Structures are given as C-alpha cells and as structure tokens.
C-alpha positions, -999 to +999 in steps of 0.1 A: +213-171+467+222-173+431+207-198+407+221-205+372+204-230+349+225-253+327+200-263+300+221-290+284+219-311+315+186-297+329+205-288+361+204-257+382+234-243+401+225-229+435+251-207+452+246-192+486+268-172+511+262-166+548+287-146+568+292-127+601+320-107+615+339-115+647+319-104+678+326-068+689+348-062+658+340-032+637+343-050+604+346-085+590+380-095+577+363-119+552+354-107+517+333-126+492+325-118+456+307-136+428+313-131+391+300-146+358+328-162+339+333-147+304+332-181+287+302-194+307+295-202+343+301-185+376+330-181+402+329-172+438+360-159+456+364-158+494+394-143+512+402-143+549+426-115+556+453-118+583+440-110+618+406-094+620+388-060+618+397-031+594+432-042+586+421-077+576+393-062+555+417-041+535+438-072+527+409-095+518+394-067+496+427-064+477+429-101+472+394-107+461+393-077+437+425-089+421+412-124+417+379-112+403+395-089+377+416-119+365+387-142+363+368-115+343+396-116+318+392-154+313+423-164+332+421-200+345+415-205+382+448-220+392+467-192+374+444-166+391+454-180+425+491-178+417+489-144+402+469-131+432+495-145+455+523-128+435+504-095+436+500-096+474+536-107+480+549-079+458+526-052+471+531-060+508+566-074+507+557-108+523+545-091+555+508-100+553+489-130+543+454-141+533+437-174+529+417-177+496+394-201+479+379-199+444+350-221+435+339-221+399+312-237+378+329-238+344+303-244+316+331-248+290+346-279+307+313-288+325+332-291+357+332-276+392+367-263+400+379-257+436+412-238+441+424-235+477+451-216+495+436-221+530+439-242+561+402-249+562+392-280+542+363-281+518+335-307+520+322-325+489+289-344+490+279-368+463+244-382+472+248-396+507+286-398+505+307-370+521+344-365+515+370-338+523+394-317+503+420-312+530+454-312+512+476-288+531+481-255+514+498-222+524+481-189+526+490-164+499+513-134+503+542-149+523+562-176+506+576-171+471+566-205+456+531-208+471+508-228+449+470-235+451+455-270+456+432-274+426+405-301+422+380-305+394+347-324+396+322-333+369+289-313+371+262-338+382+229-338+400+233-340+438+268-325+440+271-302+470+302-282+479+306-266+514+334-241+520+340-220+551+365-198+569+382-201+603+352-187+623+332-218+613+360-244+614+372-232+649+337-227+664+334-239+700+371-248+703+378-230+736+353-253+753+367-283+735+338-286+711+341-293+674+316-285+647+305-316+628+299-303+593+291-336+575+265-344+602+250-309+597+247-314+559+231-348+563+207-336+590+195-305+573+194-319+538+187-357+542+171-360+507+191-334+488+160-312+486+171-283+508+181-251+489+217-238+491+207-207+512+190-228+538+221-250+542+244-220+544+222-205+571+221-238+590+258-242+591+264-206+602+237-209+629+253-241+644+288-224+644+274-194+663+256-218+687+289-234+696+303-199+703+272-190+724+260-165+698+293-145+698+315-154+668+351-158+679+364-151+644+350-138+611+328-166+598+318-172+562+299-202+547+296-209+510+274-236+496+273-246+459+247-272+449+236-288+417+200-298+415+176-310+389+155-283+374+118-286+383+108-270+349+127-256+319+138-221+327+164-196+314+159-169+341+189-163+364+182-148+398+204-132+425+192-124+460+210-107+489+202-097+524+226-071+539+220-058+574+231-022+579 
C-alpha cells in the first residue's frame, strides 16, 4: 500500500494493489506500475494484455512502460492514453490489443482522474453511495481513432475508487455466479475505516472464492482511497509483498 499525505486538506491518499495470475499459467498478463507525478501527486497504470501468459505479459509491459514514461514527462492522462494507443498500434500493426486504465491523484488540479480503455467498469464510492463508470471504451492497439473515457473527481474525504481486470469481473461466470463488488465494498468497509490494502485483498479473495481458488483469468484489483489524516505527517510510505 502507498500512502501520500495532502497537507492542504489534511487528507491521506491510500493506494493498494492485489493481483494474481491465471491458474496454471506461467506468468500474469496484467502489469501494474505506480509513479509520482512530476507536478505533484501519483498515478497508477494497469494494463491487461491480449490473451494470457508470456505473450500477454510482453504486451502489457510495453503498454505500461510507455504510459509511465509519458506521465513522468508531465503529459496529461488523456493524452497519455491516446499516445500509448498510437504506440501499440504502430508497433504491432493493429494485430494485438491491451486494456488499460490510468488512475491519478493530481495535486495541481486537486482532482482524481480516471482514464479508461477497458471493458471492465470502475466503481466510485462517495460515503455510502456507490456508482459506476461504465461508459463503453475500446481496448488500445486495434482501431485508429480509439479514445479513452476520462472522468475527473474532486479530492474529498471518503472517496474510494475500485478498479479491476477481467479475472475479477468474470469470476464465477461458468457457474452462473456474479461478483457483487458494491456489496463487498460496503460489507468490508461499512464505516469507511478499512485501509485500502485490506479492501483490495478482500475483493481479490472473493473473486478467487467464486473460481474455487483457481483464477480463470489474470486478476488485478486497485483501490484508491482518500481518508482523513489521524495526525499531521509528511512521511510517504510504500509497501510491497511479492511471492517468488
């Protein structure tokens, strides 16, 4: 989990990722990277490469590294998504695709920016109200005029964003089951006190449970949450657990 204080509003940004590869696959086709924005804030990029395994990992790595390099140069998120699409389209001739999401906490505009080129929706929680960002968007790398869907939200206490890839969204589908993500959020964080890493772990655990412990597809969960600081602090922390 990564925590970034925003002193002007006495808020703390919590960002957590939980991911697992497809069962019996040698490598996850999902790639996630986090970067500090040059003008203040953080961005997380997740890409889901076409198919699964090693070939998907190559594609998702290409996509994420291109997006991260552009963000590091100060390029705006929507432009990053378009440029990354053009890069993949040109490099692979429109023969491979990737789904990509960029979630940014921009301290210049004091907003949370969500850019999507993915079939999976994103869940937004304000207090006890849950809504969806589900505008249809094309994956990058195939169609010439592909554009991202971009949404911008004011930074405020209690704002929670949940993003995920196909392995979560489609969990349990062969048996006719469907993961109820809003219910999971409300059940595991009824009073908005649960840390982001706990929420990410809970969502991934429930997706795996629906697949009887064997993920049918690469599964990644990203949670971004804004909470009130318990005490003034300037220390930024990053924690990772990486099984090998």
